[in-house]
KOLLUMLUM-730815 format. One record per residue (C-alpha): residue number from 1; residue in three letters; x, y, z. Coordinates in pm, 1 decimal, padded with zeros to 6 digits. Layout:
KOLLUMLUM-730815
num: NUM; residu: ALA; x: X; y: Y; z: Z
...
***
This chain:
KOLLUMLUM-730815
num: 1; residu: MET; x: 11362.8; y: 16296.7; z: 11076.4
num: 2; residu: LYS; x: 11252.4; y: 16173.6; z: 11420.5
num: 3; residu: THR; x: 11328.8; y: 15821.0; z: 11532.6
num: 4; residu: ARG; x: 11226.2; y: 15690.5; z: 11873.8
num: 5; residu: GLY; x: 11363.8; y: 15347.3; z: 11922.1
num: 6; residu: PRO; x: 11374.5; y: 15012.9; z: 11754.5
num: 7; residu: LEU; x: 11086.4; y: 14809.4; z: 11626.6
num: 8; residu: PRO; x: 11065.7; y: 14446.4; z: 11730.1
num: 9; residu: GLY; x: 11197.3; y: 14188.0; z: 11486.0
num: 10; residu: HIS; x: 11363.1; y: 14267.7; z: 11157.8
num: 11; residu: ASP; x: 11291.0; y: 14300.4; z: 10786.2
num: 12; residu: GLU; x: 10987.1; y: 14520.9; z: 10846.8
num: 13; residu: GLU; x: 10786.8; y: 14623.9; z: 10546.1
num: 14; residu: TYR; x: 10430.4; y: 14704.8; z: 10458.1
num: 15; residu: LEU; x: 10321.5; y: 14985.5; z: 10679.2
num: 16; residu: ALA; x: 09985.3; y: 15156.2; z: 10665.0
num: 17; residu: VAL; x: 09858.7; y: 15478.5; z: 10817.9
num: 18; residu: ASP; x: 09510.3; y: 15544.3; z: 10953.8
num: 19; residu: PRO; x: 09417.0; y: 15869.0; z: 10773.8
num: 20; residu: VAL; x: 09206.4; y: 15988.4; z: 11068.7
num: 21; residu: THR; x: 09423.4; y: 15905.7; z: 11372.6
num: 22; residu: HIS; x: 09757.0; y: 15889.6; z: 11186.3
num: 23; residu: VAL; x: 09842.6; y: 15573.0; z: 11379.9
num: 24; residu: VAL; x: 10095.9; y: 15363.2; z: 11188.3
num: 25; residu: TYR; x: 10053.9; y: 14986.7; z: 11150.3
num: 26; residu: GLN; x: 10371.7; y: 14794.7; z: 11068.6
num: 27; residu: ASN; x: 10418.5; y: 14428.2; z: 10974.6
num: 28; residu: VAL; x: 10686.7; y: 14235.5; z: 11160.9
num: 29; residu: PRO; x: 10723.3; y: 13927.6; z: 10938.4
num: 30; residu: ASP; x: 10981.5; y: 13730.0; z: 11133.3
num: 31; residu: LEU; x: 10772.9; y: 13741.2; z: 11453.9
num: 32; residu: SER; x: 10429.6; y: 13679.4; z: 11293.8
num: 33; residu: GLU; x: 10283.1; y: 14001.8; z: 11425.8
num: 34; residu: PHE; x: 10207.4; y: 14360.2; z: 11342.9
num: 35; residu: VAL; x: 10255.0; y: 14659.8; z: 11565.6
num: 36; residu: GLU; x: 10078.4; y: 14988.9; z: 11623.7
num: 37; residu: ILE; x: 10301.2; y: 15296.8; z: 11639.7
num: 38; residu: ASP; x: 10192.3; y: 15622.7; z: 11801.2
num: 39; residu: PRO; x: 10239.0; y: 15901.1; z: 11543.5
num: 40; residu: HIS; x: 10342.5; y: 16156.7; z: 11806.6
num: 41; residu: THR; x: 10590.0; y: 15959.8; z: 12016.5
num: 42; residu: LEU; x: 10694.9; y: 15715.7; z: 11740.7
num: 43; residu: ARG; x: 10683.2; y: 15435.9; z: 11997.0
num: 44; residu: VAL; x: 10523.0; y: 15096.4; z: 11960.8
num: 45; residu: THR; x: 10199.2; y: 15107.3; z: 12160.3
num: 46; residu: LYS; x: 10054.9; y: 14768.0; z: 12073.0
num: 47; residu: VAL; x: 10175.6; y: 14432.4; z: 11943.9
num: 48; residu: VAL; x: 09919.8; y: 14209.7; z: 11770.9
num: 49; residu: LYS; x: 10019.0; y: 13844.9; z: 11727.9
num: 50; residu: THR; x: 09906.7; y: 13676.9; z: 11406.2
num: 51; residu: PRO; x: 09960.6; y: 13306.9; z: 11485.9
num: 52; residu: MET; x: 09782.5; y: 13179.5; z: 11173.6
num: 53; residu: LEU; x: 10030.7; y: 13364.1; z: 10949.0
num: 54; residu: THR; x: 10386.3; y: 13282.1; z: 10850.3
num: 55; residu: LYS; x: 10612.6; y: 13567.3; z: 10738.7
num: 56; residu: ASN; x: 10349.3; y: 13841.6; z: 10738.0
num: 57; residu: HIS; x: 10336.5; y: 13994.0; z: 10393.1
num: 58; residu: PRO; x: 10150.5; y: 14223.5; z: 10298.9
num: 59; residu: LEU; x: 09948.4; y: 14462.1; z: 10520.6
num: 60; residu: GLN; x: 09668.3; y: 14698.5; z: 10414.3
num: 61; residu: TYR; x: 09444.4; y: 14933.9; z: 10614.0
num: 62; residu: ASP; x: 09082.9; y: 14984.5; z: 10508.8
num: 63; residu: ALA; x: 08992.8; y: 15334.6; z: 10628.6
num: 64; residu: ALA; x: 08616.6; y: 15302.3; z: 10574.6
num: 65; residu: LEU; x: 08583.9; y: 14966.2; z: 10749.3
num: 66; residu: ARG; x: 08859.5; y: 15050.7; z: 11000.1
num: 67; residu: GLU; x: 09017.8; y: 14708.8; z: 10949.7
num: 68; residu: ILE; x: 09369.6; y: 14580.2; z: 10895.8
num: 69; residu: ALA; x: 09421.8; y: 14299.3; z: 10644.0
num: 70; residu: VAL; x: 09743.2; y: 14103.3; z: 10690.6
num: 71; residu: GLY; x: 09859.3; y: 13827.1; z: 10459.9
num: 72; residu: GLY; x: 10102.9; y: 13547.1; z: 10526.1
num: 73; residu: LYS; x: 10343.3; y: 13377.4; z: 10288.7
num: 74; residu: ASN; x: 10170.4; y: 13053.3; z: 10397.2
num: 75; residu: GLY; x: 09851.4; y: 13140.2; z: 10202.9
num: 76; residu: VAL; x: 09631.0; y: 13291.9; z: 10474.5
num: 77; residu: LEU; x: 09485.9; y: 13642.6; z: 10486.2
num: 78; residu: ALA; x: 09361.1; y: 13756.5; z: 10829.1
num: 79; residu: VAL; x: 09163.4; y: 14067.7; z: 10921.6
num: 80; residu: TYR; x: 09183.3; y: 14258.2; z: 11251.7
num: 81; residu: THR; x: 09033.9; y: 14568.0; z: 11408.2
num: 82; residu: PRO; x: 09272.6; y: 14849.3; z: 11503.2
num: 83; residu: GLN; x: 09227.4; y: 14732.1; z: 11862.8
num: 84; residu: GLY; x: 09380.7; y: 14397.1; z: 11763.0
num: 85; residu: ARG; x: 09061.8; y: 14187.9; z: 11765.0
num: 86; residu: PHE; x: 09071.4; y: 13905.7; z: 11510.4
num: 87; residu: LEU; x: 08772.5; y: 13920.8; z: 11271.9
num: 88; residu: GLY; x: 08838.1; y: 13625.3; z: 11044.6
num: 89; residu: GLN; x: 09053.8; y: 13480.1; z: 10772.8
num: 90; residu: THR; x: 09046.2; y: 13330.8; z: 10426.0
num: 91; residu: ALA; x: 09284.3; y: 13131.3; z: 10212.6
num: 92; residu: PHE; x: 09463.8; y: 13300.7; z: 09929.2
num: 93; residu: PRO; x: 09752.9; y: 13175.2; z: 09716.3
num: 94; residu: LYS; x: 10078.8; y: 13104.7; z: 09897.6
num: 95; residu: GLY; x: 10364.6; y: 13342.3; z: 09847.1
num: 96; residu: GLY; x: 10143.7; y: 13652.2; z: 09862.7
num: 97; residu: ASP; x: 10353.6; y: 13948.0; z: 09763.8
num: 98; residu: GLN; x: 10204.7; y: 14289.7; z: 09703.1
num: 99; residu: CYS; x: 09844.0; y: 14398.8; z: 09741.9
num: 100; residu: SER; x: 09642.8; y: 14704.5; z: 09654.5
num: 101; residu: LEU; x: 09316.3; y: 14802.0; z: 09822.3
num: 102; residu: ASP; x: 09027.8; y: 14981.5; z: 09656.6
num: 103; residu: GLN; x: 08913.5; y: 15198.8; z: 09947.9
num: 104; residu: LYS; x: 08569.9; y: 15257.7; z: 09790.6
num: 105; residu: SER; x: 08468.1; y: 14896.3; z: 09737.1
num: 106; residu: ALA; x: 08684.9; y: 14725.9; z: 10004.0
num: 107; residu: VAL; x: 08823.4; y: 14497.9; z: 09733.8
num: 108; residu: LEU; x: 09178.3; y: 14382.4; z: 09793.1
num: 109; residu: ALA; x: 09387.0; y: 14256.7; z: 09499.6
num: 110; residu: CYS; x: 09701.7; y: 14054.8; z: 09576.0
num: 111; residu: ALA; x: 09970.1; y: 13926.1; z: 09340.3
num: 112; residu: SER; x: 10155.5; y: 13603.7; z: 09413.3
num: 113; residu: GLU; x: 10343.4; y: 13340.6; z: 09217.2
num: 114; residu: GLY; x: 10132.4; y: 13345.0; z: 08900.3
num: 115; residu: VAL; x: 09798.4; y: 13425.2; z: 09063.3
num: 116; residu: LEU; x: 09605.0; y: 13746.6; z: 09116.5
num: 117; residu: SER; x: 09367.9; y: 13706.7; z: 09414.1
num: 118; residu: VAL; x: 09065.5; y: 13932.0; z: 09448.1
num: 119; residu: ILE; x: 08934.9; y: 13946.3; z: 09805.4
num: 120; residu: GLN; x: 08632.1; y: 14125.9; z: 09947.9
num: 121; residu: LEU; x: 08668.6; y: 14277.4; z: 10294.2
num: 122; residu: HIS; x: 08353.9; y: 14296.4; z: 10508.4
num: 123; residu: ALA; x: 08261.1; y: 14501.0; z: 10813.8
num: 124; residu: ASN; x: 08335.4; y: 14302.5; z: 11130.7
num: 125; residu: ALA; x: 08357.3; y: 13971.2; z: 10944.7
num: 126; residu: ALA; x: 08595.5; y: 13736.6; z: 10769.5
num: 127; residu: PRO; x: 08710.9; y: 13833.1; z: 10419.0
num: 128; residu: THR; x: 08596.3; y: 13628.7; z: 10120.4
num: 129; residu: LEU; x: 08793.6; y: 13524.9; z: 09815.9
num: 130; residu: LEU; x: 08604.2; y: 13652.5; z: 09509.6
num: 131; residu: ALA; x: 08830.8; y: 13531.2; z: 09231.0
num: 132; residu: THR; x: 09172.7; y: 13402.5; z: 09138.0
num: 133; residu: LEU; x: 09305.7; y: 13502.2; z: 08798.8
num: 134; residu: ASN; x: 09608.4; y: 13370.3; z: 08616.4
num: 135; residu: LEU; x: 09895.6; y: 13614.5; z: 08628.4
num: 136; residu: HIS; x: 10236.9; y: 13620.4; z: 08465.1
num: 137; residu: ALA; x: 10476.2; y: 13445.3; z: 08705.8
num: 138; residu: ASP; x: 10708.4; y: 13748.3; z: 08719.4
num: 139; residu: ALA; x: 10431.5; y: 13993.7; z: 08814.3
num: 140; residu: HIS; x: 10441.9; y: 14077.1; z: 09185.6
num: 141; residu: THR; x: 10297.6; y: 14427.9; z: 09179.4
num: 142; residu: VAL; x: 09929.7; y: 14513.1; z: 09152.2
num: 143; residu: GLY; x: 09741.0; y: 14841.3; z: 09156.5
num: 144; residu: VAL; x: 09369.8; y: 14922.6; z: 09164.7
num: 145; residu: ASP; x: 09219.5; y: 15199.9; z: 08955.5
num: 146; residu: GLU; x: 08967.0; y: 15329.6; z: 09206.2
num: 147; residu: ARG; x: 08764.5; y: 15503.7; z: 08934.1
num: 148; residu: THR; x: 08711.1; y: 15197.6; z: 08711.6
num: 149; residu: GLY; x: 08785.1; y: 14909.3; z: 08948.7
num: 150; residu: ASP; x: 09035.0; y: 14768.6; z: 08698.2
num: 151; residu: LEU; x: 09338.9; y: 14587.0; z: 08834.3
num: 152; residu: TRP; x: 09681.7; y: 14653.3; z: 08683.8
num: 153; residu: THR; x: 09998.5; y: 14446.5; z: 08704.8
num: 154; residu: VAL; x: 10349.2; y: 14511.3; z: 08575.9
num: 155; residu: TRP; x: 10658.3; y: 14297.7; z: 08538.2
num: 156; residu: ALA; x: 11003.9; y: 14325.2; z: 08392.1
num: 157; residu: GLN; x: 11125.9; y: 14119.4; z: 08099.0
num: 158; residu: PRO; x: 11480.6; y: 14108.4; z: 07955.9
num: 159; residu: ASN; x: 11389.6; y: 14297.1; z: 07638.1
num: 160; residu: ARG; x: 11082.9; y: 14495.8; z: 07745.3
num: 161; residu: ASP; x: 10860.6; y: 14558.7; z: 08045.2
num: 162; residu: LYS; x: 10498.1; y: 14446.0; z: 08042.0
num: 163; residu: VAL; x: 10173.4; y: 14578.1; z: 08182.6
num: 164; residu: ALA; x: 09832.9; y: 14408.4; z: 08193.6
num: 165; residu: ARG; x: 09482.9; y: 14515.8; z: 08291.6
num: 166; residu: TYR; x: 09230.3; y: 14284.5; z: 08453.8
num: 167; residu: ARG; x: 08862.4; y: 14364.9; z: 08477.5
num: 168; residu: LEU; x: 08665.6; y: 14206.4; z: 08756.4
num: 169; residu: GLY; x: 08396.2; y: 14112.8; z: 08508.0
num: 170; residu: GLY; x: 08636.1; y: 13850.1; z: 08374.0
num: 171; residu: ALA; x: 08765.9; y: 14020.4; z: 08059.8
num: 172; residu: THR; x: 09138.4; y: 14074.7; z: 08049.0
num: 173; residu: SER; x: 09308.5; y: 14313.9; z: 07813.6
num: 174; residu: SER; x: 09617.4; y: 14211.8; z: 07624.7
num: 175; residu: ALA; x: 09948.0; y: 14279.3; z: 07793.5
num: 176; residu: ALA; x: 10127.0; y: 14580.4; z: 07654.4
num: 177; residu: SER; x: 10501.5; y: 14615.7; z: 07618.9
num: 178; residu: ARG; x: 10722.5; y: 14910.5; z: 07680.4
***
C-alpha cells in the first residue's frame, strides 16, 4: 500500500473515483471542502471549498455528467465540476447520510433521518429534488438497482433486519424481514 502524506482535516469519508482519469475525490467534512487526489502521486492537487455546506456528507461522482455532488448535514446538496466550479445547489433533508447514484439516469437517492430524497442531476446546472419519500428512521443506507431504477434501503432491528424497495413511480413494496 502506498501512502503519500496526510489529507487536510480529519474524519474523511465518502471518496469517489473518476473511472476515466482515476482521480480521487475525497470529502473533508470538518473543513467544509473536498479535495482532489492525484492517483499516481497520491498527493492532494486541489482543494474545493464548499461554504454552503456544513459537515460534508456524502459525496458522489457522476461519470457521464462529469460532476461531483456533495451533501451537507445542514440540508444542502451542491454540485461541482471536477475543476471545482460550482454549478448549483438544492435543499434536501437535513442529516443526509448515505447516497447512491444511478449512473445511467443521473438520479441520486439519499437516506436521512426518516426521509429518502430522490434528486436529479443535470449537465452544467443545479440539481433538482424530484421526490421525498417516508423512510424508516433507522434506515441510513440506500442502493439503486441500475437495471430497474428501484431504490433499496436496509436497517437493523433488535429481532430481525429489514429491507424495503421503493419505486420511483410511487409504489412501495412491503418491507421484508430477515
